[in-house]
C-alpha positions in Angstrom: -73.2 -34.1 4.0 -74.8 -30.8 4.8 -75.2 -28.3 2.0 -76.8 -25.2 3.6 -74.3 -23.1 5.4 -74.6 -19.7 7.1 -71.4 -17.8 7.3 -71.1 -14.8 9.6 -68.1 -12.5 9.6 -66.5 -11.8 6.2 -63.2 -10.1 7.1 -59.8 -10.8 5.5 -60.0 -14.4 6.8 -63.8 -15.1 6.5 -64.1 -13.9 2.9 -61.7 -16.5 1.6 -63.2 -19.2 3.8 -66.7 -18.6 2.6 -65.5 -18.5 -1.0 -63.9 -21.9 -0.7 -67.1 -23.4 0.8 -68.9 -22.3 -2.4 -66.1 -23.7 -4.6 -66.5 -27.0 -2.9 -70.2 -27.1 -3.7 -71.8 -25.9 -0.5 -74.7 -23.4 -0.6 -73.6 -20.4 1.5 -75.6 -17.6 2.9 -73.3 -14.9 4.2 -73.7 -11.9 6.5 -71.3 -9.1 7.6 -72.0 -5.6 9.0 -69.9 -4.1 6.1 -71.8 -3.7 2.8 -68.5 -4.0 0.9 -67.8 -7.4 2.5 -71.3 -8.6 1.4 -70.7 -7.4 -2.1 -67.4 -9.3 -2.3 -69.1 -12.4 -0.9 -71.8 -12.2 -3.5 -69.2 -11.9 -6.2 -67.6 -15.1 -4.9 -70.9 -17.0 -5.2 -72.5 -16.6 -1.8 -76.1 -15.6 -1.2 -76.2 -12.6 1.2 -78.5 -11.8 4.1 -79.4 -8.5 5.7 -78.9 -9.8 9.3 -77.4 -12.8 11.1 -80.9 -14.0 12.0 -81.8 -14.0 8.3 -78.6 -15.8 7.4 -79.2 -18.8 9.7 -82.8 -19.4 8.6 -82.8 -23.0 7.3 -79.1 -23.4 7.8 -77.8 -26.8 8.7 -74.3 -25.5 9.7 -73.4 -22.0 11.0 -69.8 -20.9 10.6 -68.6 -17.7 12.3 -65.3 -15.8 12.0 -65.5 -12.8 14.4 -63.1 -10.3 15.9 -63.3 -11.1 19.6 -64.9 -13.1 22.4 -67.4 -10.5 23.5 -68.8 -10.3 19.9 -69.1 -14.1 19.8 -71.0 -14.2 23.1 -73.2 -11.2 22.1 -74.0 -12.8 18.7 -74.9 -16.2 20.0 -76.2 -15.6 23.5 -76.7 -12.1 24.7 -77.6 -9.5 22.1 -78.6 -11.2 18.8 -79.4 -14.5 20.7 -78.7 -16.4 17.5 -78.8 -19.7 19.3 -82.6 -19.2 19.8 -83.0 -18.8 16.0 -81.0 -21.9 15.1 -82.7 -25.3 14.6 -81.5 -27.8 17.3 -80.3 -30.1 14.5 -77.8 -27.6 13.3 -74.1 -27.5 13.9 -72.3 -24.4 15.0 -68.6 -23.9 14.1 -67.0 -20.8 15.6 -63.6 -20.2 13.9 -62.9 -16.9 15.8 -59.8 -16.7 18.0 -61.2 -15.9 21.5 -60.5 -16.7 25.1 -61.2 -20.4 26.0 -63.8 -19.1 28.5 -65.8 -17.4 25.6 -65.7 -20.6 23.6 -66.9 -22.7 26.5 -69.7 -20.2 27.3 -71.0 -20.4 23.7 -70.7 -24.1 23.5 -72.5 -24.6 26.9 -75.3 -22.3 25.8 -75.7 -24.2 22.6 -75.7 -27.6 24.4 -78.5 -26.3 26.7 -80.6 -25.9 23.6 -79.6 -29.2 22.2 -77.4 -27.7 19.5 -74.0 -29.2 18.7 -71.2 -26.6 18.7 -67.4 -26.5 18.5 -64.6 -23.9 18.7 -62.3 -24.2 15.6 -59.8 -21.4 15.5 -57.4 -21.3 12.5 -53.8 -21.0 11.7 -52.3 -20.0 8.4 -53.2 -16.4 7.7 -55.0 -14.6 4.9 -53.1 -16.5 2.1 -54.0 -19.9 3.5 -57.7 -18.8 4.0 -57.8 -17.9 0.3 -56.0 -21.0 -0.8 -58.1 -23.3 1.4 -55.0 -24.6 3.2 -55.8 -23.5 6.8 -55.1 -25.6 9.9 -58.1 -25.9 12.2 -57.7 -26.6 15.9 -61.0 -28.0 17.2 -62.5 -28.2 20.7 -65.8 -30.0 21.5 -67.4 -33.4 21.6 -65.9 -36.0 19.3 -69.2 -36.4 17.4 -69.5 -32.7 16.8 -65.9 -32.4 15.6 -66.4 -35.4 13.3 -69.6 -33.8 11.9 -67.7 -30.5 11.3 -64.8 -32.2 9.4 -66.3 -32.2 5.9 -67.0 -28.5 6.2 -63.6 -27.7 7.6 -61.9 -29.8 4.9 -63.4 -27.4 2.3 -61.4 -24.6 3.9 -58.3 -26.2 5.3 -55.6 -28.9 4.8 -55.1 -29.9 8.5 -57.9 -30.6 10.9 -57.1 -31.4 14.6 -59.3 -32.2 17.6 -57.4 -30.7 20.5 -59.9 -31.8 23.2 -63.1 -30.7 24.8 -64.8 -27.3 24.5 -62.3 -24.5 24.5 -59.3 -26.8 23.7 -59.1 -25.4 20.2 -58.6 -21.9 21.6 -55.9 -23.1 24.0 -54.0 -24.8 21.2 -54.3 -21.7 19.0 -53.0 -19.3 21.6 -50.1 -21.7 22.4 -49.2 -21.8 18.7 -49.3 -18.1 18.2 -47.3 -17.4 21.3 -44.6 -19.6 20.0 -44.9 -17.9 16.5 -44.4 -14.5 18.1 -41.4 -15.8 20.1 -39.6 -17.3 17.1 -40.4 -14.3 14.8 -38.9 -11.9 17.3 -35.9 -14.1 17.8 -35.4 -14.5 14.0 -35.6 -10.8 13.4 -33.2 -10.2 16.3 -30.6 -12.7 15.0 -30.8 -11.4 11.4 -30.3 -7.8 12.5 -27.3 -8.9 14.6 -25.8 -10.4 11.6 -26.5 -7.4 9.4 -25.1 -5.1 12.0 -21.9 -7.1 11.8 -21.6 -7.0 8.1 -23.5 -10.2 7.0 -25.8 -10.4 4.0 -29.2 -11.4 5.4 -29.9 -13.8 2.5 -26.6 -15.6 3.2 -27.2 -15.7 6.9 -30.7 -17.0 6.4 -29.5 -19.8 4.2 -26.9 -20.7 6.8 -29.4 -20.8 9.6 -31.9 -22.7 7.5 -29.4 -25.6 7.3 -28.4 -25.2 11.0 -30.0 -25.6 14.4 -31.6 -22.1 14.3 -34.0 -23.2 11.5 -37.6 -22.3 12.3 -40.9 -21.5 10.5 -40.4 -17.7 10.5 -37.0 -18.2 8.8 -38.2 -20.9 6.4 -41.6 -19.6 5.3 -41.9 -15.9 6.4 -38.5 -14.2 6.4 -38.9 -10.7 8.0 -36.1 -8.9 6.1 -37.0 -7.3 2.8 -35.4 -8.7 -0.3 -34.6 -12.1 1.2 -37.7 -14.1 0.3 -40.3 -13.7 -2.4 -44.0 -13.6 -1.7 -43.9 -12.5 1.9 -45.2 -9.2 3.5 -41.6 -8.1 4.1 -41.4 -7.6 0.3 -44.6 -5.6 0.3 -43.8 -2.9 2.9 -45.1 -5.3 5.5 -48.7 -5.1 4.1 -51.0 -8.1 4.1 -50.6 -11.2 6.2 -51.2 -11.1 10.0 -51.4 -7.7 11.6 -49.4 -6.6 14.7 -52.7 -5.7 16.4 -53.9 -9.3 15.9 -50.7 -10.7 17.3 -51.0 -8.5 20.3 -54.6 -9.7 20.8 -53.5 -13.3 20.7 -50.5 -12.7 23.0 -53.0 -11.0 25.4 -55.1 -14.1 25.4 -52.0 -16.2 26.1 -51.2 -14.0 29.1 -54.8 -14.3 30.4 -54.6 -18.1 30.0 -51.2 -18.2 31.8 -52.7 -16.2 34.7 -55.7 -18.5 35.0 -53.4 -21.7 35.0 -50.6 -20.0 36.9 -48.2 -21.0 34.1 -44.8 -19.4 33.6 -44.6 -17.6 30.2 -41.6 -15.3 30.4 -40.8 -15.6 26.7 -44.4 -15.0 25.7 -44.5 -11.9 28.0 -41.3 -10.6 26.4 -42.7 -11.1 22.9 -45.9 -9.2 23.9 -43.8 -6.4 25.3 -41.7 -6.2 22.1 -44.8 -6.1 19.8 -46.4 -3.5 22.0 -43.3 -1.3 21.8 -43.1 -1.9 18.0 -46.8 -0.9 17.6 -46.2 2.4 19.3 -42.6 3.0 18.0 -42.3 6.3 16.1 -45.0 8.8 15.0 -47.2 6.2 13.3 -49.2 3.4 14.8 -47.7 0.2 13.4 -50.6 -2.0 14.4 -51.9 -2.5 10.9 -48.5 -3.8 9.6 -47.7 -7.4 9.3 -46.3 -9.0 12.4 -43.0 -9.7 10.6 -42.4 -6.0 10.7 -41.0 -6.5 14.1 -37.7 -6.6 12.1 -38.1 -2.8 11.8 -38.0 -2.4 15.5 -34.5 -3.8 15.7 -33.0 -1.4 13.1 -30.6 1.1 14.4 
């Protein structure tokens, strides 16, 4: 099993993922553009590098967790040309959530250089990243996905191979589109109940034991005071930001256009989140996505 890992991108998700690799016994060299992120990585046991090129020197595995597809392509292919600095025996695991086309471009460029690469976006949010209980949705050749599994198991509890290059991204955007749909529906139903005099905790308990039960209701209740340990009880701070949900819903709409798929519910959810983001004087984009419950209040 490989021991030398370069980890690039130490945001809210990447920081916890890199720390769990160290806890599992891997040697991790980390890089991020933000000095504070590097300091936090060092505190969790990572070595730090002053550039991505420096981080991948001697690395057997490269893991990246980046904000968008353009940055992924710029890092690996166009600007930093990281693939040219990686040994062709190395394995690249990109955990960023990007368009399937971005993932396929990176994996194809890696393949041209004899480098194994997969896309492996995650589900579970910041808490799961810290706890090492993420779900990984992998796309790429079977051999590359199998080689990645021991590394991913250090960061997650569920590892899936969705198919060939880009398939992980398709699975991720389908999952998050459904998440947005049932979160908006859950918030809407709970508000309807409250508007008609019901206690949201009582209504939640009823729906949990009825046909309306879903993940948002069971694990991530959007109404303050109903469930402990969720962002709704922390002024909707922490968790998965509205801006990130909008990004993923945008990727879903792009994919639906490319495949000529009908996604009316996904489009409605995206519209609701966009209205919520810009509702009122403040930009709500940094709030947790369960804050859509605030949008329904009178």
